[in-house]
N, C-alpha and C positions, 0 to 999 in steps of 0.2 A: 303524139307528144312523147318526148324522150324521158325515160326514168333514170338517166345517168346522173350520178351524184357529182357535185362540184367539190373537189378536195383541195385544201390549202395546206402548205407546209407550215410548221411552227414558226419558221423564220419569216414567212410571208405575213402571218398573223401579227408577229411582233413588230415587223416593219410598218404594217398598217396602223397599229396602235401608236407607234412612235411618230408617224407622220401626222395622225389625227391630233395628238397631244401638242405637237410642235405648232400646228396651225391654229389650234384652239387657245393655247396658252403661250402666246408669242411675245409676252412682255414680262417685266419684273413685278413682283407682288411683295408688299410688307406683310409679314406673317408673325403671329405671336405663338410661341410654343416653349415648352420646357426642354432644356437640353439634358436628357437623362444620362448620357455618357458621351464624352468628347471624342474618344478613340483617336488620339494623336499618333501618327506613324513616324517612323524614323526618317522618312523622306521629307517630312514637313507638311504632308497633307493631313486633313482631318475628315473623319467620316462619322459625324455626330448622330446619335440616336435621338430623334425628336418625338416627343409624346405630348398628348393633351389629356388632362384629367378633369373629371367632374365629380364632385362629392367623394374625392379620394379614389375613384375608379378610372382605369385607363379606357378612353373612348376612341382614341386615334393614335397611330404610330406611323412614322415615315423615316426613311433613311435620308441623311443629308450629306453634302459634300462641300468642303472648303479647301480649295487648292492652295498650295504653299504661297503662291504669289499674292493671294488675297488674305491668307491667314496672318502673315507677318504684319501687314498694315492694320488689320482688324484687331489683333491681340494687343498691338502697341497703343492704339487709340483707346481701346477698352480699359487698359490698365491705367492710362493717364487720367481718365474721367472717373472711373468707378473706384480706383485704388485697389482693385482686385484683379487677379488674372482670370482669364476664361477657365471655367471649371465645371465639373458635373453638378447638376441640380439647379442651375440658374434658369430663371424665366427670362427669355430674350425676345426682342422685337428685331427681326432681321429682314433684309431685302434679298429675295431669292427668285430663281427661275425654276419653273416646274419642268421636269424632263423625264423621259422614259428611255431606258436602255434595254435592249433585247436580253442581255445577260444579267444585269443587276436590278431590273425592274424600275418601279416608280421612285423618284427621288427629287430632292430639292438642292439646287446648286446655290449656296449662300455666297453673295458677293459683298455684303456689308451688314453691320450690326449697329443698332442705335444704343450706345452705352448709357445715354441719359435715361432711357426707359428702364434699363436694368438697375440703375442707381435708385430710381424711384421705387422699384420692387423691393430692393434691399431696405430702403427707408421704411417702406410699408411693413416689412417683416419686423423691423425694430419697434415700430409703433404698436403692432399687434401683440408683440411679446410684452411690452409695458402694460398694455390694457389687461391682458390675462393675469399678470402678476398682481396688478392693482386690484382687480376683481377678486382674486383669491386672498388678498390681504397679506401677502408675503413679500411685498416689494422691499420693505425696510426690516424684515425679520432678522437678517444676519447682523445689521447695524445695531440692533437692540440687545445683542449678546454682551455679557460683561467681558471686558478685555483684561487679560492677566496683568498683574502688577509688574512682573518681570517675564516677558515672553521669551523664555530661553530655548524651548523645544519647538522647532519649526519644521513642518512637513512641506517640502518644496516640490512643486509640479513644474517641470521645465525640461529642456533638452540638455543632455550632459555636455554637449559641445557648444552650447549657446554662449556668445560673447556677453550677452546681458547677464547670464548666470555667473560668469567669471567676474564681471564687474561687481555684482552683488556680493559674492564671496570676499572680494578684495576689500570693499568698504566695511563689511560687517566684521571680518576677522582681524583686520589690521588697524583697529581703532586705537587711539592713543591712551584711552582710559583702561584698557585691558579687559573689556567686557567680553565674555565668552558665550557662545551659542552652541546648541546641538542641532545640526541640520541633517535631514534624511531626504534624499532625492528620489522622487517617483517620476521616472522618465515618461514623457508623453509628447505626442505630436501637437504643436501649438498653432499651426497654420493650415488653412485649407479645409477640405471636407472631412478629413480624418480627425481633425482636432476635437470636434464635439464628442465623438465616441471615446477617443483616447483620454481626454480630460475627465469625462464622467466616470470612466472605468477606474482611474486613479483616485478620484474622490470617494468612490465606494470602498476601495482598499483602505484608504486612510480612515474612513468612518468606522471600520471594524476594529481599528486599534487607536481610536481617538483619545483614549485615556493616556496615551504616551506623548501627546502633543498639546501645545498651548494654542497654536494657530496654524493656518495653511496659507502658503504664499504661491501664487501663480506668476511665474517670471518668464517673460518673452523679450528677448533682446534683438534689436536689428529688424530690418524689413519695413520700417516706417509703418504706414497705414495699410500696406498690402496684406490681404488675407485676414482682415479683422471682422468680416461679416459673420464668421462662426460665433463670435462673442455676443451676437444678438439672438442666437438660437434660444428658443423658449425652454427646452428641456435642460440645457446647460445652465441658463440663467436661474431657473427654478431650483436646480440642485445647489447652486451657490447660495441663493437667498435662504434656503431652508437648512443649510449645513449646520451641524451642532457646534462647530468651532468657528471663531472669527476667520474670515477669508480675506487675504490681502492680495491686491493685484498690482503688478508692474509690468505692463505689456508693451511699453515703449512707443507711445504716440502722443501727440499734443492736441489734436482736435477731434471733434465728433466722438465724444465719450460713448462707449458701448454699454449695452444693458448689463452685461456681466460686471462691469466696473461700477455701474450705478447701484447694483444690489449688494456689492461686496462691502465688508465692514470698512475697508479703507482702500482707496486706489491711488496709485502714484504714476506719474508720467513715465518714469524710467525705473529700472531695477535699482540703480544707485540711490534714487530718492526714497525707495521703499526700505533699503538698508539703513538710510539716515533716520527714517521713522522708528525703526526698531532700536537704534542706538539712542534716539531721543527718549524713548520709553525708559530705558535704563538710566539715562541721564536725569530724567524727571524724578526718578526714585533716589538716585545717588546724591544729588545736590542737597535736598532736605536732610538726608541722612548725615552728610558731611557737616552741614550746619548744626544739626542736633548733636553730633559728636563733639564739635568744638564747644558748644554750650555746656555739654555734660562735663567735658574736661575742665573748663574754667570754673564752673560751680563746684565741681568735686574738689579742686584745689582750695577754694575758699572754705568749704566745709571742713576739709582736712586741717587747715590752719587753725580754725576755731577749736576743733576737737583736740588738736595737739596742745594748745594752750590750756584748755580745761583739764586735759590729762596730766600735765605737769603740775597744776595746782592740786589736783587730787593726790598725786604721788607725794608731794611735800606733806600734806595732812596725814596721809597714810603712814609715812615714815615716823612722824612724831607719836602718833597714837600707838603704833605697833611697838616702838621702843619702850614706852611706859607700860604697856601690857606685858611685855616680856619680863621686865623687872619685877612686876607684881607676881607673876607666875613663878619666877625663881624663888622668891621668898616663901611662897606657899609650899612649893615642892620641898624646900629645906626643912620646914617644920614637919611636914608629913613624913619625911624620911626618918627623922629622929623618933617620932612616935611609932612608926612601923618597926623599927629595930627593937624597941622595948617590948612591944606586944608580941613580936615573933619569938623572942626568947622565952617568955612566960608560956605561950601556947605550945611550944616545942616540948618543954618539960612535962606539961600535963598530958599531952598525947602520947609521950613515951611510956608513962605509967599505965595508961589504959591498954596499950599494945601488949605489955608484959603480962598483965592479968588475963587478957583474952587468949594469949598463947598457952598459958598453963591450963585453962579450962578446955581448950581444944584438944590437948594431948590426952587428958583423962577421958573425955567423951569418946574419942576415937578408939581407945583401948577397950572400953566396955562394949561398944558397937561391934567390934571385930569378933569378940567372944560369942556374942549372941548369934551372929550370922553363921559362924562355924558350926554351932549346935544345930541350927536349922538344916544345913547342908548334910550333916551326918544322918539326921532323921529321914530326910528325903531319899537318900541313897538306899537305906534299908527297905523302905516301902517299894522302891523301884525294883529291887532284886526279887522280892516276893511276887510282884505282879508278873514279871517276865517268866518266872518259873511256872506259874499257873497256866499262862497262855501257851507255853511250849508243850505241857502235858496234854492240854485240850486239842491242839493241832495234831499231835502225834496219834491220838485216837482216831481222828478223822481220816488221816492217811491210811491207817490200818484197815478201816472199814472200806475205803475205796479200793484198795488192793484186793480184798476178798471178793468184791463185786466184779472186778475185771476178770479175775481168775475163773469165776463161775460162768459169766456171760460170753466171753470171747469165743469159745468153741462153737456155740450156737450161731453166733453172727457169721463166722467163717463158713459154716455148713450152708446157711441160707444164701449167701452171696455166691457160693460155688454152684448151687442149683440154678441161680439166675443166669450165670455164664453159660451153662449147658443148654438152657433154653434158647439163648441168643444164638449159640452156635448152630442149633438145628434150623432156626429161622434163616440164617445166612446161607446154609446149604440149600434150603428150599428155593431161595431167590437166585441161585447160580444159573446164568443163562443156559448152560448145557442141560440143566434139569428141565428148563422150560422147553428147549428144543426137543428133548427126549419125549415130551408129551405130545409131539406132533406139530409144534409151531415152527415157523421159519422167520429169518430176518433178511430184508432186501436192502442192499446198499448201492448208492450212486456216488461215484468218486470217493469211495471210502467212508461215506457218511450215510446215516439213515435218511430215507426219503421223507421230506416234510415240507411245510410251507416255505421255510427258508432255503431248502435244497430240493426243488420240485423236479420231477422227471418230465422229459419231453420226448416226442416221437423220434425214434432213431437212436436214443441213448442206450449204452451197454449197462445192464443192471446185474449185480452179483447177488444171488440168493443163497443163504446159508441154512442148512438143516442140521440135524444131529450128526449125520455121518457123511454129508456131501456138500460141495460148493458148486452151484450152478451158475452159468453165464447165459444171459438172454438179452434180446433186443426188444425195445418197446415198439410195438406196431400200432397201438391205439390207446388212447387215454380217455377214460370216462370219469366224469365228476360225480361222486356219490351224493353230493348235495343237490344235484339236479333231479334225482329220482323222486 
């Protein structure tokens, strides 16, 4: 029996697998899968990533292929039925052939897609979103918010180049009544897969500054019903339903109202209809105000006419009464003036006599008081001179005694201090380094400084030793630490 191994090349193995799969899967199959990513190329071909998930977990993945000749027809039919372009994240039912390529591996060649199935999946998503919002009790939450009497400050979520936004601006700003608004644009993607994340992000930004706005308007113009499935998304619908400000929508379509529109405070078919709604809010306020203004003006004129007549009557009565009052007052003033003149002359003569008498008494009293005060000053001066004379004599005696004490004690103090200086001089001489060296001691220097912990000696260092009569230079051969003994 031969032990020789049978060896195959990789190409042979791949060709065998390719042949087996072609023979086993030789027909087309309808397959349900989620298109995770479309991967459209510039040449018109697509290489979608197809996945299958269970309980949110990926359980199968395979590469797909849609050639340009098939893709043009499939995408056109899909858009006509679903009103959406082929995009990432859609669940599809497609007709495909199972194939194996030696270089690219296992794959599915898609030749057709059933758009009706996808339409049902999108409708299913819409119904599931409505059920979740209803269960959470937030389906009508935004519609129950109070709407401002005059919605002047509006946060807009739209694309700055959108024609729908341009139409909205034109209607809102060019109204014949002169109503003015403050608009701030928060740019967002409003179609396709990126729309959900983009709109939710702008809603979060607006919520942080919600006190600056009265309402939020989501405006999408053009495009018909293409790309509207994103407005059935649960997360986006819930954000709109629970937003703290009224949310208005004008996303430009006429049928199949989306969940986002259902939960919004107000939805309009077109951006211009939404602008008309805002103008109508102003109009609803302005018309009653104008009517009230006319009523106030009319009633004010009537009241002013009655008041003017009553005022004229009162003025006539006032003139008559004041004329008689003035005449009476003039007569009283004339009588009082005469009486005042008589009384003034009598009072003047009496007060003049009293002033003369007081002046004479004041002169006599001042003369007597001045003499008394002058005598007091003279007596006080004599007493002061005697006191100063006695104090001077007493202090002169003290000075004389102090001088005698200084003369007696100063020589003794000088002698004592001189002896202290002599003793200090002897001590200084004894502490002279030369006297210490003379007794047999020496000083060792390293680099001009005494050897210490801050200036330690090391083997090989040159050390200078100073005695009383010599300077010695030596080299350190060995160092012993006295603390180790």
